[in-house]
C-alpha positions in Angstrom: 0.0 0.0 0.0 1.3 3.4 -0.9 0.9 5.7 2.2 0.8 8.9 0.1 -2.3 7.6 -1.7 -4.1 6.1 1.3 -7.1 8.5 1.6 -8.0 7.3 5.1 -4.9 8.9 6.5 -4.6 12.6 7.1 -1.5 14.6 6.6 -0.4 17.7 8.6 2.2 19.6 6.7 4.5 22.6 6.7 5.3 24.5 3.6 8.0 27.1 3.1 7.6 29.8 0.5 10.7 30.0 -1.7 9.6 33.6 -2.6 8.8 35.1 0.8 10.3 32.6 3.4 6.9 32.4 5.1 5.4 29.2 6.5 2.1 27.7 5.8 0.7 24.9 8.0 -2.3 22.8 6.8 -3.8 19.4 6.7 -5.3 17.3 3.9 -6.2 13.7 2.8 -4.2 13.9 -0.5 -0.8 15.6 0.1 0.4 15.5 -3.5 -2.8 17.1 -4.8 -2.8 19.7 -2.1 0.8 20.8 -2.7 0.1 21.0 -6.5 -2.9 23.2 -5.7 -0.8 25.5 -3.5 1.9 25.8 -6.2 -0.6 26.4 -9.0 -1.8 29.6 -7.3 -5.4 28.3 -6.9 -5.4 28.7 -3.1 -6.2 32.3 -2.1 -4.2 32.2 1.2 -1.0 30.9 -0.5 -0.9 32.3 -4.0 1.3 35.2 -2.9 4.1 32.8 -1.9 4.4 30.5 -4.9 6.5 28.4 -5.2 6.1 26.4 -2.0 8.4 23.6 -0.7 7.3 20.8 1.6 9.7 20.7 4.5 7.7 18.8 7.2 4.8 16.3 7.4 3.1 14.2 10.0 0.5 11.5 9.4 -2.6 10.9 11.5 -5.0 8.1 11.2 -8.1 10.3 11.5 -9.3 13.8 10.7 -9.9 14.9 14.3 -6.3 14.1 15.4 -4.9 15.8 12.3 -7.0 19.0 13.0 -6.0 19.1 16.6 -2.3 18.7 15.6 -2.7 21.4 12.9 -4.1 23.9 15.4 -1.2 23.1 17.8 1.4 23.6 15.2 -0.1 27.0 14.3 0.1 28.1 17.9 3.1 29.8 19.4 4.2 26.7 21.2 3.7 24.7 18.0 5.9 27.0 16.0 8.6 26.8 18.6 8.3 23.0 18.4 8.8 23.1 14.6 11.8 25.5 14.8 13.4 23.2 17.3 12.5 20.0 15.4 13.9 21.5 12.2 16.8 23.4 13.7 19.4 21.7 11.4 17.2 22.4 8.3 17.0 26.1 9.2 20.7 26.2 10.2 21.8 25.1 6.7 20.0 28.1 5.2 17.6 25.9 3.2 
């Protein structure tokens, strides 16, 4: 089974704009399709930052867990968690 195509799973992801260096945190059932949508400029909240690069992803087994995790990662503590979790990524200057 290909986990990227398993639509029962939910993905919480972090995108980094190559244009603005801003973050976008979201969740979806189909990660590939969602990233393509972000990079095509069809998403109103992310069209200003195209192109986007996926730098972090977590998998949840249900929608509720993914939404709770997404909300946490969007909080101040969640952003600190991501900065600490990805400190070597950010240290290399991506």
